[in-house]
Every structure is written in C-alpha cells, then in structure tokens.
C-alpha positions in Angstrom: 7.1 -7.9 13.0 7.1 -10.0 16.1 4.2 -12.0 16.2 2.9 -10.0 18.7 2.9 -6.6 17.0 1.3 -9.0 13.2 -1.6 -9.9 16.1 -2.3 -6.8 16.6 -2.0 -5.1 13.8 -4.5 -7.7 12.3 -7.2 -6.9 14.9 -6.7 -3.1 14.1 -7.6 -4.0 10.4 -10.9 -5.7 11.8 -11.8 -3.3 13.8 -11.4 -1.0 11.1 -13.4 -3.1 8.6 -16.5 -3.8 10.6 -16.5 0.0 11.0 -16.4 0.9 7.5 -18.9 -2.2 6.3 -21.4 -1.4 9.8 -21.1 2.3 9.8 -20.1 3.7 6.8 -17.1 5.1 9.3 -14.2 6.4 6.8 -11.1 4.8 9.0 -8.5 2.7 8.5 -5.9 1.5 10.6 -3.4 3.8 11.5 -0.1 2.7 10.3 2.2 4.2 12.6 -0.7 3.1 15.7 0.8 4.5 18.9 3.6 6.5 17.3 3.8 9.9 16.6 1.1 12.8 17.3 -2.2 10.7 16.7 -1.7 8.1 19.2 -4.9 6.4 17.8 -4.9 2.7 16.2 -7.8 3.6 14.2 -8.0 6.6 12.1 -10.6 8.8 11.2 -10.1 11.8 9.9 -13.1 12.4 8.7 -14.6 12.3 12.4 -17.6 9.7 11.1 -17.3 8.1 14.4 -17.7 9.8 18.3 -15.2 7.7 19.3 -11.2 7.4 19.8 -10.4 3.2 19.6 -7.9 1.9 21.2 -7.3 -1.5 20.7 -5.8 -4.5 22.2 -5.8 -8.1 21.4 -3.6 -9.5 24.1 -3.5 -13.1 25.9 -3.4 -10.9 29.3 -6.2 -8.5 30.0 -5.4 -5.5 31.5 -8.1 -2.7 31.2 -7.4 -0.5 33.9 -4.1 0.3 32.2 -5.6 -0.2 28.9 -8.3 2.8 29.4 -6.2 5.1 30.6 -4.0 5.0 27.4 -7.3 5.4 25.6 -8.2 8.4 27.6 -4.9 10.3 27.5 -4.2 9.7 23.9 -8.2 10.8 23.0 -9.1 14.6 21.3 -11.8 16.5 22.9 -14.4 15.3 20.9 -13.7 11.8 20.6 -15.3 9.6 23.4 -12.3 7.6 24.6 -13.0 3.6 23.7 -11.3 0.5 24.3 -12.0 -2.1 22.2 -9.9 -5.8 22.9 -10.3 -9.4 22.5 -11.9 -11.7 25.7 -11.7 -15.1 24.1 -13.5 -15.0 21.0 -15.7 -12.2 21.7 -14.4 -8.7 20.7 -15.3 -6.3 23.7 -15.7 -2.7 23.9 -15.3 -0.8 26.6 -16.3 3.0 27.8 -16.7 5.6 30.0 -20.5 5.5 31.8 -20.8 9.1 31.2 -19.9 8.8 27.5 -22.1 6.1 27.5 -25.1 8.6 29.0 -24.0 11.5 26.8 -24.4 9.1 23.7 -27.5 7.5 24.6 -29.1 10.7 25.4 -28.1 12.2 22.4 -29.6 8.7 20.7 -33.0 9.9 22.3 -33.1 13.4 21.4 -32.4 12.3 17.8 -35.8 9.7 18.1 -37.8 12.1 19.0 -36.7 14.5 16.5 -37.3 11.9 14.1 -40.8 10.8 15.3 -41.8 14.1 15.4 -41.1 14.7 11.7 -42.9 11.6 11.0 -46.0 13.3 12.4 -48.1 15.4 9.4 -47.4 18.4 9.0 -51.3 19.6 10.1 -50.0 18.5 13.9 -46.9 19.9 14.0 -48.3 23.1 13.6 -51.0 22.7 16.0 -48.3 21.3 18.2 -46.6 25.0 17.6 -49.0 27.2 18.7 
C-alpha cells in the first residue's frame, strides 16, 4: 500500500471512529473504499446517518472534483458529503439545498419536542 493510500485509509478510519463515538453511528471504513458497486469511503449499511461520505486527505485541495465524486456515488436517500483535511482541520462540504433540508428537519423535530414537553392539558386545549 502506498503512502498516499495509507494516509487516506487512516483518515477514513478517523472519520468512522468519530461518527461512532459522537453519534453512535454503525459505520465502518469500507475496506474496498472507492471500489466495487458501493463507492463509499464510509459504509453505513444500517443508514444511521443521512450522509454519503467521500473522504479526502490530500496536499492539494480539489473540492469541485471531489464533490462531483460524492454526488455521483451517493444513493438516493443519502446526502453527498465531502469530508477533507485542510491543514490540521477537518472540513465537511455538502450541497446548500441539502443543508437547508437538514436544517428544516431539525426545526420540525425541535417543534415536536417542544410540543411534547407541554403539559397534557395544554396540548388537549390547543388540539380543540
């Protein structure tokens, strides 16, 4: 395995580990990352996250091509997401429309949670 491949593999493992620890996601680094039918760098067979992740750790940043790669390999329900290193920081990029959709989902869920936190009598009155 080349030094570049090892570097990319290490970065993919780092991303998968972070998703498991912080979100409880059931993800793994795809051992055939970029090969075969599933072109994902991070496998999420149980669909525990809404993202199709294309991970890149390169000296030169090429967001346009990398984002196209993520878009072309994402399945219908997943949001194509580019995760890359810029200096010592990990950056994520996704389509603006996907960001808006995810934000709307969060707002809707927050409204449901706020409603559920109200005492039952208030909810009954509001329903009438």
